[in-house]
DRENTILO-289417 format. One line per 4 residues: number of its first residue (from 0); for each residue x, y, z of C-alpha. Coordinates in pm, whole numbers, plus 50000, padded with zeros to 5 digits. Layout:
<pts>
NUM = X:Y:Z  ...
</pts>
This chain:
<pts>
0 = 52328:48947:49167  52403:48616:49017  52234:48561:48683  52005:48273:48738
4 = 51729:48358:48492  51627:48612:48223  51437:48831:48468  51742:48842:48702
8 = 51947:48944:48389  51704:49231:48323  51717:49350:48678  52089:49357:48661
12 = 52076:49556:48331  51837:49803:48504  52063:49839:48808  52374:49898:48605
16 = 52201:50138:48368  52263:49916:48060  51892:49929:47986  51598:50115:48114
20 = 51350:49825:48165  51143:50034:48401  51076:50317:48164  50734:50164:48099
24 = 50513:49994:48359  50170:49985:48523  50218:50343:48625  49883:50470:48522
28 = 49676:50564:48817  49343:50371:48881  49174:50676:49025  49272:51040:48970
32 = 48933:51185:49036  48837:51270:49394  49193:51303:49502  49345:51599:49697
36 = 49586:51693:49420  49300:51742:49182  49102:51942:49435  49107:52318:49382
40 = 48816:52398:49612  48830:52658:49890  48779:52424:50180  48925:52093:50060
44 = 48611:51899:49956  48803:51665:49725  48529:51409:49676  48264:51664:49568
48 = 48502:51897:49376  48603:51632:49126  48345:51338:49130  48324:51026:48912
52 = 48056:51186:48706  48313:51457:48598  48598:51213:48518  48499:51129:48167
56 = 48455:51491:48064  48724:51684:48260  49099:51691:48200  49315:51616:48494
60 = 49603:51843:48615  49827:51605:48801  49797:51268:48621  49574:51031:48423
64 = 49369:50721:48511  49248:50398:48340  49181:50032:48360  49464:49784:48331
68 = 49680:50069:48236  50041:50119:48120  50247:50436:48089  50593:50583:48083
72 = 50728:50656:48429  50583:51014:48411  50250:50907:48267  50282:51130:47959
76 = 50172:50849:47715  49900:50649:47886  49739:50324:47753  49429:50164:47902
80 = 49118:49984:47800  48769:50117:47736  48453:49882:47738  48096:49899:47654
84 = 47840:49623:47668  47561:49794:47472  47364:49858:47779  47566:50083:48015
88 = 47483:50456:48035  47854:50545:48014  48161:50405:47849  48366:50213:48095
92 = 48704:50382:48088  48783:50379:48465  48687:50194:48769  48375:50291:48960
96 = 48339:50315:49343  48184:50512:49632  48323:50830:49783  48362:50848:50153
100 = 48029:51028:50214  47851:50778:49982  47971:50457:50143  47850:50330:50472
104 = 48204:50228:50560  48402:50494:50373  48536:50499:50014  48497:50167:49839
108 = 48571:50051:49486  48266:49857:49335  48443:49655:49067  48592:49305:49022
112 = 48952:49314:48903  49260:49115:48982  49636:49147:48932  49744:48805:48816
116 = 50112:48834:48719  50409:49072:48689  50777:49037:48691  50980:49322:48864
120 = 51082:49479:48535  50725:49435:48402  50860:49232:48116  50537:49032:48158
124 = 50213:49145:48320  49858:49005:48332  49541:49171:48453  49187:49050:48481
128 = 48878:49269:48475  48533:49117:48508  48266:49318:48314  47895:49244:48351
132 = 47680:49199:48042  47384:49358:48208  47383:49730:48264  47639:49819:48530
136 = 47437:49894:48841  47583:50239:48923  47274:50389:49076  47188:50076:49277
140 = 47526:50056:49431  47513:50421:49542  47144:50413:49672  47174:50085:49853
144 = 47487:50176:50035  47339:50512:50132  47053:50325:50296  47278:50106:50506
148 = 47429:50222:50840  47765:50142:50982  47635:49826:51149  47538:49676:50820
152 = 47754:49517:50551  47881:49701:50248  47663:49637:49938  47906:49489:49674
156 = 47894:49442:49307  47856:49065:49362  47546:49131:49578  47357:49301:49290
160 = 47305:48989:49090  47468:49107:48768  47710:48805:48768  47431:48539:48792
164 = 47429:48270:48514  47786:48378:48432  47653:48679:48241  47984:48858:48229
168 = 48304:48904:48033  48644:48822:48159  48878:49072:48006  49242:48975:48030
172 = 49501:49241:47948  49860:49114:47903  50181:49304:47836  50511:49162:47722
176 = 50830:49364:47657  51020:49292:47339  51276:49552:47455  51279:49852:47683
180 = 51075:50055:47441  50883:49777:47263  50562:49665:47441  50344:49382:47306
184 = 49980:49397:47418  49717:49125:47399  49359:49189:47513  49146:48875:47535
188 = 48781:48890:47609  48595:48566:47717  48221:48548:47722  48146:48333:48029
192 = 47778:48311:47955  47619:48054:47713  47447:48319:47501  47611:48541:47240
196 = 47691:48873:47385  47801:49217:47241  48114:49390:47350  48280:49713:47223
200 = 48658:49726:47301  48855:50046:47290  49231:50011:47356  49303:50378:47427
204 = 49601:50598:47415  49571:50932:47609  49838:51192:47619  49856:51363:47954
208 = 49732:51718:47933  50014:51964:48017  49922:52216:47756  49603:52346:47925
212 = 49796:52433:48244  50153:52532:48151  50372:52609:47857  50516:52321:47651
216 = 50783:52320:47397  50536:52163:47164  50196:52015:47212  50206:51634:47178
220 = 49991:51459:46913  49872:51124:46786  49843:51087:46411  49702:50829:46187
224 = 49969:50660:45955  49955:50429:45662  50278:50279:45548  50283:49995:45289
228 = 49916:49924:45360  49976:49898:45735  49754:50133:45935  49906:50256:46270
232 = 49917:50556:46489  50230:50770:46530  50274:50940:46873  50492:51254:46887
236 = 50583:51374:47229  50839:51641:47327  50902:51473:47670  50902:51103:47571
240 = 50990:51093:47205  50821:50933:46908  50634:50609:46919  50424:50388:46694
244 = 50101:50219:46805  50036:49917:46592  49704:49747:46604  49499:49484:46421
248 = 49239:49601:46180  48967:49791:46365  48605:49883:46288  48663:50245:46353
252 = 48953:50469:46435  48849:50732:46691  49034:51059:46762  48970:51340:47001
256 = 49151:51585:47238  49221:51511:47610  49062:51838:47708  48772:51941:47936
260 = 48422:51960:47799  48343:52299:47948  47983:52288:47843  47921:51960:48027
264 = 48110:52071:48336  48076:52440:48364  47790:52530:48118  48031:52730:47917
268 = 48076:52737:47544  48342:52505:47398  48590:52636:47137  48569:52307:46955
272 = 48367:51976:47005  48660:51732:47022  48674:51687:47399  48783:51420:47646
276 = 48427:51253:47652  48377:51225:47274  48441:50853:47267  48177:50803:47535
280 = 47928:50995:47332  48013:50822:47010  47996:50465:47139  47693:50498:47373
284 = 47491:50694:47111  47625:50491:46810  47723:50814:46639  48086:50818:46513
288 = 48057:51129:46294  48274:51349:46499  48501:51081:46656  48608:50969:46299
292 = 48622:51310:46142  48984:51387:46235  49289:51168:46184  49483:51319:46480
296 = 49437:51427:46830  49571:51374:47179  49336:51079:47264  49305:50776:47032
300 = 49137:50447:47012  49091:50175:46754  48732:50044:46813  48658:49678:46795
304 = 48285:49581:46793  48244:49205:46865  47962:48963:46921  48110:48679:47110
308 = 47948:48341:47108  47871:48176:47436  48176:48024:47600  48401:48177:47325
312 = 48667:48440:47325  48834:48688:47097  49181:48852:47119  49297:49187:47001
316 = 49677:49256:46955  49855:49583:46977  50219:49694:46994  50371:50021:47119
320 = 50727:50060:46986  50980:50333:46929  51079:50151:46610  50922:50120:46267
324 = 50810:49759:46225  50711:49602:45893  50547:49296:46070  50449:49393:46424
328 = 50235:49077:46468  50261:48706:46357  50445:48414:46496  50733:48621:46649
332 = 50476:48812:46849  50313:48498:46988  50658:48342:47060  50772:48642:47256
336 = 50466:48648:47465  50506:48279:47534  50878:48325:47622  50804:48611:47863
340 = 50529:48415:48036  50778:48123:48084  51040:48361:48215  50792:48499:48468
344 = 50726:48148:48582  51090:48068:48601  51152:48381:48811  50889:48286:49076
348 = 51002:47924:49104  51295:48028:49322  51057:48152:49597  50903:47886:49812
352 = 51018:47602:49593  50878:47345:49824  50550:47522:49901  50234:47360:49768
356 = 50070:47498:49458  49815:47706:49635  50087:47887:49846  50288:47945:49526
360 = 49976:48105:49365  49926:48322:49673  50282:48430:49660  50277:48516:49297
364 = 49954:48716:49322  50067:48901:49615  50383:49011:49425  50168:49088:49121
368 = 49945:49313:49322  50240:49485:49476  50401:49539:49133  50075:49653:48958
372 = 50006:49915:49217  50342:50102:49143  50192:50430:49025  50322:50760:48888
376 = 50250:51025:49157  50279:51392:49083  50198:51659:49352  50395:51986:49381
380 = 50229:52161:49672  50341:52519:49611  50232:52514:49250  49911:52335:49362
384 = 49837:52616:49615  49909:52901:49373  49729:52755:49075  49845:52773:48708
388 = 49890:53092:48517  49718:52953:48210  49407:52852:48410  49180:53020:48664
392 = 49325:53114:48998  49204:52894:49287  49033:53054:49593  49268:53238:49833
396 = 49156:53025:50127  49367:52746:49994  49686:52935:50077  49624:52863:50442
400 = 49437:52533:50403  49535:52177:50358  49907:52099:50323  49983:52476:50300
404 = 50293:52431:50538  50440:52183:50289  50548:52411:50014  50887:52227:49973
408 = 50704:51898:49892  50750:51813:49517  50657:51452:49428  50720:51332:49074
412 = 50805:50969:49105  50690:50608:49069  50546:50513:49413  50401:50212:49576
416 = 50032:50276:49653  49854:50119:49947  49555:50052:49722  49564:50204:49377
420 = 49194:50283:49382  49102:50339:49750  49424:50486:49862  49579:50619:49536
424 = 49852:50813:49722  50144:50708:49930  50128:50665:50300  50471:50687:50471
428 = 50431:50387:50704  50258:50171:50450  50523:50225:50204  50790:50098:50453
432 = 50609:49772:50494  50567:49749:50105  50947:49778:50080  50993:49476:50306
436 = 50804:49263:50049  50959:49430:49742  51303:49336:49885  51215:48972:49820
440 = 51195:49022:49447  51361:49366:49364  51587:49489:49643  51701:49789:49425
444 = 51346:49924:49391  51280:49871:49763  51589:50078:49848  51508:50363:49607
448 = 51150:50371:49725  51246:50395:50099  51515:50651:50018  51260:50882:49846
452 = 51099:50966:50167  51436:51112:50298  51490:51330:49999  51482:51708:50057
456 = 51177:51743:49822  50987:51490:50037  51109:51529:50401  51029:51872:50555
460 = 51327:52098:50648  51265:52016:51009  51304:51638:50949  50940:51533:50940
464 = 50841:51270:50686  50514:51341:50498  50235:51115:50604  49974:51101:50313
468 = 49812:51365:50088  49495:51433:50291  49727:51562:50567  50106:51540:50524
472 = 50148:51663:50879  49972:51367:51034  50199:51138:51239  50267:50798:51091
476 = 50476:50539:51298  50847:50575:51237  50909:50240:51074  51152:50356:50806
480 = 51456:50239:51001  51296:49894:51067  51229:49868:50693  51575:49971:50603
484 = 51716:49682:50811  51464:49432:50666  51574:49540:50306  51943:49529:50408
488 = 51915:49179:50556  51704:49044:50279  51948:49177:50021  52246:49033:50207
492 = 52083:48686:50224  52014:48702:49842  52359:48833:49738  52598:48758:50024
496 = 52686:49123:50038  52530:49396:50268  52467:49728:50099  52636:49950:50357
500 = 52609:50264:50128  52226:50228:50139  52221:50184:50509  52443:50496:50551
504 = 52223:50701:50336  51920:50603:50531  52082:50631:50863  52213:50996:50802
508 = 51870:51119:50697  51675:50924:50964  51896:51086:51234  51725:51411:51131
512 = 51385:51255:51152  51461:51094:51484  51555:51447:51620  51222:51581:51488
516 = 51033:51314:51679  51211:51382:52006  51173:51756:51978  50808:51754:51859
520 = 50637:51462:52028  50799:51435:52369  50641:51762:52482  50714:51709:52851
524 = 51078:51588:52794  50997:51267:52986  51083:51026:52714  50704:50938:52690
528 = 50561:51033:52353  50224:51191:52265  50214:51129:51883  49863:51165:51760
532 = 49683:50871:51609  50013:50704:51501  49841:50506:51217  49612:50312:51435
536 = 49311:50535:51332  49033:50454:51563  49190:50228:51822  49120:50466:52113
540 = 48804:50591:52279  48847:50921:52124  49014:51059:51815  49381:51083:51920
544 = 49488:51311:51631  49242:51590:51724  49332:51689:52074  49265:51515:52402
548 = 48950:51558:52625  48989:51817:52898  49281:51979:52727  49504:51702:52870
552 = 49790:51520:52722  49793:51146:52635  50114:50963:52715  50087:50690:52450
556 = 50232:50344:52494  50240:50294:52121  50408:50629:52061  50673:50546:52315
560 = 50710:50182:52192  50755:50306:51833  51031:50542:51951  51195:50263:52151
564 = 51191:50044:51832  51326:50336:51635  51613:50362:51880  51700:49999:51857
568 = 51679:50008:51474  51913:50306:51464  52150:50125:51711  52154:49821:51498
572 = 52217:50021:51181  52500:50195:51364  52671:49864:51442  52629:49739:51086
576 = 52788:50044:50941  53056:50059:51208  53186:49725:51077  53315:49915:50785
580 = 53331:50266:50930  53427:50285:51295  53309:50646:51307  52959:50514:51365
584 = 53044:50328:51675  52971:50630:51886  52624:50655:51737  52545:50314:51867
588 = 52617:50438:52216  52405:50750:52149  52094:50535:52058  52161:50296:52336
592 = 52133:50584:52572  51809:50702:52415  51665:50354:52439  51748:50327:52811
596 = 51563:50649:52901  51262:50555:52699  51254:50212:52845  51277:50354:53192
600 = 51002:50612:53133  50760:50348:53000  50828:50100:53278  50856:50309:53577
604 = 50700:50181:53901  50578:50460:54109  50246:50576:54285  49919:50468:54143
608 = 49840:50592:53794  50202:50747:53766  50314:50513:53502  50175:50331:53195
612 = 50229:49978:53343  49937:49841:53548  50063:49584:53803  49732:49446:53892
616 = 49616:49384:53527  49963:49316:53382  49938:49545:53084  50059:49871:52941
620 = 49791:50140:52912  49785:50498:52767  49799:50751:53049  49577:51070:53033
624 = 49728:51371:53220  49497:51659:53279  49607:52028:53314  49564:52022:53696
628 = 49800:51718:53724  49538:51452:53770  49615:51134:53572  49442:50816:53486
632 = 49514:50518:53270  49290:50441:52979  49241:50064:53024  49208:49951:52671
636 = 49381:49623:52599  49493:49664:52239  49798:49621:52018  49888:49987:52110
640 = 49979:49850:52461  50107:49525:52318  50347:49706:52083  50590:49728:52357
644 = 50691:49376:52261  50818:49496:51921  51114:49696:52074  51360:49419:52111
648 = 51723:49361:51984  51974:49083:52045  52338:49194:52007  52565:48877:51986
652 = 52875:48843:52182  53073:48834:51853  52934:49177:51761  53019:49314:52103
656 = 53377:49200:52072  53408:49386:51751  53318:49725:51922  53524:49761:52243
660 = 53420:50125:52305  53043:50037:52267  53089:49732:52494  53266:49939:52747
664 = 52968:50177:52752  52734:49892:52814  52950:49757:53108  52989:50110:53255
668 = 52621:50150:53237  52563:49809:53407  52809:49892:53683  52725:50255:53763
672 = 52375:50337:53629  52146:50031:53659  52122:50054:54038  51968:50400:54004
676 = 51697:50284:53765  51355:50169:53874  51373:49845:53677  51637:49638:53522
680 = 51709:49762:53164  51970:49495:53110  51878:49164:53255  52142:48921:53354
684 = 52396:49037:53103  52738:48895:53158  53064:48998:52986  53132:48750:52709
688 = 52767:48669:52647  52486:48785:52411  52301:49102:52517  51926:49141:52499
692 = 51784:49490:52486  51404:49484:52543  51154:49747:52619  50974:49486:52845
696 = 51148:49320:53138  51116:48956:53176  50836:48945:53430  50618:49168:53212
700 = 50715:48986:52905  50571:48671:53050  50233:48850:53109  50217:49019:52774
704 = 50297:48709:52570  50059:48514:52778  49780:48766:52676  49902:48776:52311
708 = 49861:48399:52283  49534:48383:52458  49235:48299:52226  49004:48472:52469
712 = 49200:48791:52413  49442:48857:52116  49496:48525:51939  49243:48482:51664
716 = 49207:48172:51448  49372:48393:51187  49638:48582:51365  49664:48853:51628
720 = 49359:49077:51686  49404:49453:51715  49184:49466:52021  49136:49212:52291
724 = 48822:49007:52274  48758:49090:52639  48618:49413:52518  48310:49239:52382
728 = 48196:49396:52707  48263:49765:52627  48522:49955:52815  48388:50284:52943
732 = 48554:50589:53081  48425:50939:53202  48660:51227:53130  48570:51566:53267
736 = 48201:51469:53268  48191:51310:52910  48139:50944:52865  48360:50751:52623
740 = 48361:50387:52525  48507:50128:52297  48410:49770:52229  48549:49477:52031
744 = 48446:49508:51667  48592:49209:51467  48474:49343:51129  48389:49665:50958
748 = 48422:49984:51157  48101:50124:51321  48256:50462:51390  48325:50739:51142
752 = 48687:50839:51249  48911:50875:50945  48629:50824:50709  48519:50490:50869
756 = 48686:50290:50604  48938:50114:50846  48893:49954:51179  49157:49887:51449
760 = 48898:49783:51709  48939:49404:51666  49030:49290:51316  49361:49127:51212
764 = 49605:49356:51040  49893:49196:50849  50169:49457:50915  50123:49456:51294
768 = 50117:49081:51292  50440:49077:51088  50606:49308:51346  50504:49075:51637
772 = 50621:48773:51451  50965:48926:51389  50979:49043:51751  50909:48689:51877
776 = 51186:48554:51649  51422:48811:51796  51342:48708:52151  51409:48339:52035
780 = 51744:48453:51900  51846:48542:52261  51644:48292:52465  51639:47985:52226
784 = 51454:47675:52327  51477:47754:52691  51221:48037:52669  50889:47839:52648
788 = 50525:47958:52650  50192:47788:52629  50046:47801:52285  49766:47881:52301
792 = 49752:48014:52648  49584:47755:52878  49637:47475:52638  49914:47307:52841
796 = 50128:47285:52524  50465:47448:52556  50659:47578:52257  50952:47809:52195
800 = 50909:48152:52034  51036:48026:51699  50774:47760:51688  50512:48005:51810
804 = 50602:48260:51543  50565:47995:51278  50219:47887:51414  50096:48245:51404
808 = 50228:48275:51053  50032:47963:50947  49708:48116:51093  49760:48429:50879
812 = 49840:48241:50564  49531:48020:50626  49314:48319:50550  49419:48311:50184
816 = 49434:47931:50139  49170:47705:49999  49028:47467:50263  48913:47106:50206
820 = 48593:47245:50054  48793:47462:49810  48697:47786:49988  48923:48066:50111
824 = 48826:48239:50438  48878:48577:50280  48593:48521:50055  48337:48418:50316
828 = 48064:48660:50199  48079:48541:49845  48223:48187:49882  47981:48030:49634
832 = 48089:48263:49362  48457:48199:49448  48429:47830:49408  48331:47886:49049
836 = 48606:47758:48805  48662:48115:48677  48698:48259:49032  48848:47994:49247
840 = 49217:48086:49182  49166:48465:49215  49302:48605:49537  49241:48950:49679
844 = 49470:49107:49942  49254:49319:50173  49335:49596:50398  49258:49395:50719
848 = 49063:49082:50820  48770:48967:51043  48898:48886:51390  48692:48559:51405
852 = 48647:48419:51059  48926:48574:50852  48698:48743:50601  48866:49021:50397
856 = 48773:49375:50513  48832:49734:50411  49022:49822:50088  48991:49510:49868
860 = 49324:49560:49681  49554:49684:49959  49820:49438:49848  50095:49680:49969
864 = 50136:49572:50326  49913:49262:50298  50184:49132:50054  50375:49053:50370
868 = 50191:48726:50354  50445:48640:50085  50724:48713:50332  50559:48470:50579
872 = 50539:48209:50305  50901:48252:50221  51011:48253:50586  50833:47930:50658
876 = 51016:47780:50362  51346:47893:50498
</pts>
């Protein structure tokens, strides 16, 4: 990497092990309660086993959580903020939200917070939390959402009225690194109201509790220290080393132990009163007797009690360092903060330099969200199933319950979360898309993250990649090879050199995963795949992951298309590697052969209902086959059928010339095999020309793209819908005497499948849109300006596929951009609030988006794959 700026220099120092700039980062979880790994119940009732009400009083086993948090990479020493406005029933130490059973659309965080800035090394980070000055409406949020059904909107914090008259605090938390183990912290609280308001601020250090559950060399401790009149806290930790926490003079110094209050949770007697929830009791009851009694513990906070005048602000400075400092604050502190902020700005100036200011803001906040949701994730399944020797043994039912077949899985890493509150665990296909965005700013992290899923302590011995913690055995789309190529190409464009070693490492492990797919999910050995829900949760008329009506099998177009894409990705990887290691040329031929048979199986033209392609309607449909051999197509026009467009690869004549054996195989196939197939796999290929491999033959391609670009079907004003709008008239089918139906739902899900928190029945999803855009560009690589389509369908305006892909990109970006009235479509429900000066430049990156108006839906901070909007902004610039 060429050294263009200071952040690039830090990344190079990290990559070459000169400095460990990533030892500290925003790795503290935003929600540890209500997760599978903290669930020790008999039957896997994670939400009720460890609810929010327990979180302040009960020590966690597998991590910690907090607001605007920072920790070392294993979350041994954790820093976060605590707040109290003088009215709340509890100390605000963590974000509140509804569990799946409580929400009318699944689990849902009920807070306002924003990731504003971060560099890849976290040398500068900025977070905003908006805290009401009225009592936080916990009960109202729960009760009102419980009243509402799935056809009604979610009841959000902004709907409660607590932000009226600007009666809230803006709490900015900023971090700047002086060195790899020297973190400067600034917490600034703005009173946005015109009246003076009270705030209690507790910058809190919590030492993760290992000692209750397992043996440690020595219990860690935080001690009060006074050196030359300077009061600080010394942290002694056997795993991390010794650190000093410096802080400005506080009103109180609070110490307790990060241990469970057994009296509050289990109605059992405590051995001592210094428990995890002591700060809550001290602050909310204005009784600091116990909390100030000791000068050491495993949880510590300096307490700042402030009355902030209307419109004014106060700042509190802290510093966490492994060095003894005589003057931790002062001008040098402020100068370093200013420098790191400027370096962050400089780093991002290289991306989209010609974009307008609003697009630059969107890009920067998308990357900030991606970086802030890197979390420490610890889950060792075998230990979790057995329990801990120092603690009570879990029920025996667990040994055959959730994830019991994944005893080799041991996760102990920094991972990119889909949404750090609503999905505080990795999801295999989400992470692949995240890596495509990470590659723009930190290719090394993107590579390491993707490689993790192929490690022997992640991947099962049979080659299966774990899906997500609620069910590691579920089937996520196999997009790791696609992501590996995106990272490889992005990195090559940045550096001029392709990382073949990375590609080899991915290829060799993915070959095992590919074999697992072929052996497990092509049950009838017909090259048509029956892969469960494949990430598209509720897109079908029935739950595809829990069996098929009538004990049949479902030949899935998306399962088959995903595998065709997998084949082409592996083929392309083979050719890239073969440029430096010709032993891989044979693998290109292998995956070409796989692709041929899959393509033939999907496109076969036979008797009625024999294949997945419907000639009359010009679309691919899933095919239901019953035990007696009867078969029918499930005629849902969705992106599951449209996914066949994604499996496309252009191999240039120059590349073919480099690999004579592979080229000879193609020519042999064309001469001796094509005439026996039921449709032309290779269309018009001539020796000496480019080769197009497409799952969809040209005549069908015309029909599918025409539907894709039809505003009456898939083309929304804000991208590609997940279900055709023609299903405003519900599609109905009777299977073995049972009626099933599906209809176009452009917004929140009205069905409870997968918790009801996501909806694939109409809204726009960024990752699928990104796949389609990349596929259209690949078709353009082959067909160029001669391959024209109406855009939109029926408009009479012809464009090539590069132009069309750009136009779809603009529709997607438009969801986040301010319009002429300074409003962003994503904020439609609260657009008045978001035109306020203190809201207007805050952007949330939702899970998915309304199919008609672009409103943000689902998880409100699922920056992970929605960060792909940054890729679109960058690609339009290029």
